[in-house]
N, C-alpha and C positions, 0 to 999 in steps of 0.2 A: 504494499500499499504506500502511495507516495504523495508527499502534500507538497503544493507550488507555493514557493515562497518567492516574495516580489522585494527588493530594498528601494525605499522611497527617502529622500532627502528629507528633512526637516529643515523650514526657508521661515529666513527672519518674520516673513509676513504670518508665519503661523502662530506666531507668538502672541498672546494677549495681555492686559494691563498686569496680571499676576505671574508672569514671566515664563509662563510655560503653555504648551499647546491648547489652543482653545478646544472645548470639548466638540464643537461643530466640525473643527478638521479632521479627526478619527474617523468621520463618515466617508470624507475627502479620501483618504489613505487608503480605505476598505474598497472604495471605490477604483483608484487607479489600479490598485492589486486586481482587482476582478477584469479590468480593462486589459491588464498583460495577461492574466490568466486566458482570456479570451484569444488574444492573439498567440500565445505560446502553447497553448495545449488544444484548445478547439479549431485553432487556425482560423481564428474568424473577428471580425472589426466588431467589437461591441457596439458601436454606434449605427450599425447595421443591420444589428440584430434584433427582430422584434419581442422585446422582454423588457419586465419592469421589475423594479424592486418593490416586492410586497410588504417585506417588514424586516425591520433593522432592530436588534437589542445591543447595546453597548456595555460593559461592565468594566470601570476604570480600577485601576489596581496601585496604579501611580502616575506622575504627571509626568510627562515628555518636556525635555527643555531642549533649547539650540544646542547648546554644548552636547546631547546626546548625538548629534550629528546624521546621523537615518535610524531609521525604522524597518525593521523587517516585518512584515504581517505575509503570515502564513494564511494558507485557504483552502479548505479540504470541503468535501463534500459529506455531507452526514447522511443526507436523504435522498434519493434519484427517484421521484414522482412521476406521474404521467405527465403534468405540464409543467410540475415545480419543482424546483432544485432547492435545498436546505444546504445552505453552505456555513462551514463555521471558519472562524478567523481567530488566530492568535498576533496581536502585536507586540514584537520586541525591542528594545533598547537595549544592546549589549546583551548580556544573557538575562536580564528581568524581563518577567513578561508584565506589561504593561497595559494591555485591555485586552479582554478576550470578548470576543461578538458573535452574532448570529444574524444570516441573512437570508433571506427568502426571495428567490426570484421565480418568476411567472413567466413561461412561453407564451406568447400572444399571438393570433391570426391576425396578419397587417392589414388585411380588410375589413374586418368586423369589431377587431380590439377585444376580443374573447378569449379567455385560456384556449391553448391549444397543444396538443403533442409536443413535445420536446423532438426537435429534429433528431432522426435517428442518427446522423453521424456525430452529432453531440453527445447524445446519449452513449454513443458506443465510446467513444473518444474518452468521456467522462467514467465511463465505466473502467476500461482498459486501464487509465492512467490511476484513479484512485482505489484498484484492488475491487472494486463494486461486484 
C-alpha cells in the first residue's frame, strides 16, 4: 500500500498575525497536494476533472511557522465508493504531524452536475496505487 506525498513550501503570505500559518491555508495545502496527486497518480488535470470537494475535516496538532520551510502532505485513499472517494491526509513539518485531515471528493456528470460513477481508469489507478 502506497501513500502519495507532496512537498509544499510555506510562503510568507501564509502567515497570519499570530506568526503561524492561518487555519484556512491548510485547506489550500490539501488542495495543492490533491492537484499533484491527480497529476502524478491519475495522469489527470484536476481542473479538467468533473469532481467536487463534498466535505473536509481538519484536526490541528500544532502550528506551522514560516521557519518550518515546507510541509509534507500525505494523500491516501481510505474508501473508494461508487461516485465518491474518501481521502485521508497527514501534514508534517519535519518529523512532527501538524494536522490530520479527511476529505471526500464526489465524481459528477459534467452535463447534469449529479453524482456519477468514478471513471474506470481513475478507479483502477487509485486501487492499484493504494493496494485496495
